[in-house]
KEPA-82307 format. One record per residue: residue in one letter; x, y, z of N, C-alpha, C, CB in turn. Coordinates in steps of 0.1 Angstrom, whole numbers, plus 5000, padded with zeros to 4 digits. Glycine has a CB too. Layout:
<atoms>
AXYZXYZXYZXYZ ...
</atoms>
This chain:
<atoms>
M891961450688892761330691891761220696893961350700 S891961100691891060990695891360950709891160870685 I890360880715890560830729891760730729889260760734 K891860650719892960550718894360620718892760460706 L894460720710895760790709896060870723895760900698 L894960920729895160990742895660890752893861060746 A895060770752895460660762896860620759894460540760 I897260610747898660580744899660680749898860560729 E899260810747900160920752900160920767899661050746 L898960900773898960890788899860780793897460870792 Y899860670787900660560792902160600790900460430784 R902560660779903860710777904260810787904060770763 A903460900791903761000801903860940815902561110801 Q903060840818903160770831904460700832901960670832 Q904960640821906160570821907360670823906360490808 N907260780816908260880817908360940832907961000808 V907260960838907261010852907860910861905761050856 A907460780859908060680868909560670866907360540864 R910060680854911460670851912160780858911660670836 L911660900857912261020863912261010878911561150859 E911260960884911160940898912260840903909760890903 V912460740896913460640899914860710898913460520890 Q915060780888916360850886916660950897916460920872 L915561020901915661120911916061060925914361200912 E915460950928915760880940917260840941914860760942 A917860810929919160760929920260870930919460680916 L919860990929920861100929920861170943920561200918 P921961230946922061310959921161430957923561360961 L920661480969919661590969920161710961919361620983 L921361750963921861880957922061860942923061920963 A922261740936922661730922921461710913923561610921 N920261730918919061690909918161800906918361580916 T918561930906917662040903917062030889918262170906 D917962000879917461990865916461870864918561970856 L916761760870915861640870914561670877916561520876 R914561750888913361790894912461870885913661860907 E913061960878912262040868911661960857913162160863 E912461860852911961780842910861690847913161680836 L910961640859909861570865908661650867910361510879 R908761770871907661860873906961890860908062000879 Q907661910849907061930836906361800831908161970826 S906961690834906361560830905161530837907361450832 Q905061560850903861550858902761640853904161570873 A903161760849902161850844901561800831902761990842 E902461750822901961690810901061570813903161640801 L901361490822900561370826899161420831901261290837 Q899161520839897861570844896961620832898061680854 Q897661700823896961750812896361640803897861840804 L897161530801896661420793895461350800897761320790 R895561330813894461270820893261350819894861260835 K893361480820892161570819891561560805892561720822 M892461560794891961560781891261420778893161570771 L891761310783891161180782889861180789892061070787 E889761230801888561230808887461320801888761290823 D887861440796886961520789886461450776887661650785 K887361380769886961310757885961200760888261260750 K886261130771885261020775883961080779885860940787 T883961190786882661260790881961310778882961370799 S882561370768881861420757881461310748882861520749 S882161200747881661080739880461020745882860980738 S880461010758879360960766878161050764879660940781 F878361180764877261270763876561260749877661410765 C877461250738876961240725876161110723878061250715 A876661000728875960870727874660860733876860760732 H874460940744873160940751872261050747873460950766 S872661140738871861250734870661200726872661350726 P869461250729868261200721868361230706867061270727 R868961340703869161370688869961270681869761510686 M870961210688871961120682871460980681873261120689 R870360940689869860800689869260760675868860780700 G868660850669867960820656868860810644866960930653 R870060840646871060830634871660700633872060930636 
</atoms>
């Protein structure tokens, strides 16, 4: 997946987490167990996307600075 697509997915995941957090605050504590689980899963997805994007940026940076790749 390209860096641009990862960034788009990361933004979408951030928006979803923010939306769920607002919904969670609006509900009584006992009525939100399903929403808490959805938030937990969304936060895990967000973390995974952040790591994928960081790894992609690191590997792209490594390839661009590699001595073998400069001559091409």
